VEXMARKE-294144 format. One line per 8 residues: their letters; for each residue y, x, z of C-alpha. Coordinates in steps of 0.5 Angstrom, whole numbers. Each point is the difference from the previous one (the first is absolute). Example, Ala and Ser with C-alpha at 12.3 -4.5 7.8 and 13.67 -1.06 7.14 Angstrom:
BEGIN
AS = -9,25,16 ~ 7,2,-2
end
This chain:
BEGIN
XXXXXXXX = 376,318,167 ~ 5,-6,-2 ~ -3,-7,-1 ~ 4,-5,-4 ~ -1,-7,-1 ~ 0,-1,-8 ~ 0,-6,-5 ~ -2,-1,-7
XXXXXXXX = 4,-6,-5 ~ -6,-5,2 ~ 3,1,7 ~ -7,3,3 ~ 2,4,6 ~ -4,6,2 ~ 1,7,4 ~ 0,7,-3
XXXXXXXX = 0,7,4 ~ 3,6,-2 ~ 2,7,2 ~ 7,-1,-1 ~ 5,-5,-4 ~ 1,6,-5 ~ -8,-1,-1 ~ 1,-7,-1
XXXXXXXX = 5,0,-5 ~ -3,5,-4 ~ -7,-4,0 ~ 4,-6,-2 ~ 3,3,-6 ~ -6,3,-2 ~ -3,-7,0 ~ -5,2,5
XXXXXXXX = 1,-6,5 ~ -2,-7,-2 ~ -1,-6,3 ~ -8,-1,3 ~ 0,-7,-2 ~ 3,-1,-7 ~ 0,8,-2 ~ 8,-1,-1
XXXXXXXX = 3,7,0 ~ 7,-4,1 ~ 1,2,7 ~ 6,-1,5 ~ 0,2,7 ~ 2,-6,5 ~ 4,1,6 ~ -3,2,6
XXXXXXXX = 0,4,6 ~ -3,7,-2 ~ -6,3,3 ~ 0,7,0 ~ -6,4,3 ~ 2,7,0 ~ -6,3,4 ~ -7,-3,-2
XXXXXXXX = -3,4,5 ~ 4,-3,6 ~ -2,-7,-2 ~ -7,2,0 ~ -1,4,6 ~ 4,-5,5 ~ -5,-3,4 ~ 1,-7,2
XXXXXXXX = 1,2,8 ~ 6,4,-2 ~ 3,-6,-4 ~ 5,-4,3 ~ -2,-7,2 ~ 5,-3,-5 ~ -3,5,-5 ~ -7,-2,1
XXXXXXXX = 2,-7,0 ~ 3,1,-7 ~ -7,4,-3 ~ -4,-6,3 ~ 4,-5,-3 ~ 0,4,-7 ~ -8,0,1 ~ -1,-7,1
XXXXXXXX = 5,-2,-5 ~ -4,4,-5 ~ -6,-4,2 ~ 3,-6,0 ~ 3,1,-7 ~ -7,2,-3 ~ -4,-6,3 ~ 6,-4,-3
XXXXXXXX = -1,3,-7 ~ -7,-1,0 ~ 1,-7,2 ~ 5,-1,-6 ~ -4,4,-5 ~ -6,-5,2 ~ 4,-6,0 ~ 2,2,-7
XXXXXXXX = -6,2,-3 ~ -3,-7,3 ~ 5,-4,-3 ~ 1,3,-7 ~ -3,2,-6 ~ 0,7,-2 ~ 1,0,-8 ~ 1,8,0
XXXXXXXX = 4,3,-6 ~ 1,-7,-2 ~ 5,-2,5 ~ 6,0,-4 ~ -3,-4,-6 ~ -3,-5,5 ~ 6,-1,4 ~ 4,-1,-6
XXXXXXXX = -5,-5,-2 ~ 0,-4,6 ~ 8,0,0 ~ 0,-3,-7 ~ -5,-5,2 ~ -5,3,-5 ~ -6,0,5 ~ 0,-4,7
XXXXXXXX = 4,3,6 ~ -4,4,5 ~ 1,6,4 ~ -1,7,-3 ~ 0,7,2 ~ -1,6,-5 ~ 3,7,-2 ~ 6,0,-5
XXXXXXXX = 5,6,-2 ~ 7,1,2 ~ 2,-3,-7 ~ -4,-6,1 ~ 3,-1,7 ~ 7,0,-3 ~ -2,-4,-6 ~ -3,-6,5
XXXXXXXX = 6,0,4 ~ 5,0,-6 ~ -4,-6,-2 ~ 1,-3,7 ~ -7,0,2 ~ 0,1,7 ~ -5,6,3 ~ -2,3,6
XXXXXXXX = -1,8,0 ~ -5,1,5 ~ -4,6,-1 ~ -7,1,0 ~ -5,-5,2 ~ -6,3,-1 ~ -5,-4,5 ~ -4,6,1
XXXX = 6,3,4 ~ 0,-5,5 ~ -4,2,6 ~ -4,-6,3
end
């Protein structure tokens, strides 16, 4: 397996795991790789230190007692970071949901009305297509793409 850091035109960063670099290129050419946030298929690889797992069985069969001390420390840090990141994500989602109005699929239309002062200014969140997002940016309307903020995903 090979892991790539990827990005879309909206600078969403994510990671992809592939059998090989050839598999990645083939999937990209076929339009089968897309941004998990905005679903753009314009994906590019970011510079990164490659991670290649040549034998999954070695990784899963290694016991913590046979790991070097530094390897165990690294694994512990990764696990702690994952927990921290999930807690942070939940807190951010809760903050966003508390301080914004969900306008759903009317996001682009509502953002324009706010921008052109047709309605009072307020914090909104919702859903928009890639084309709508590009149009908002072209009109100088600042947006922040954050992905799904469905409060049912927050674990209390």
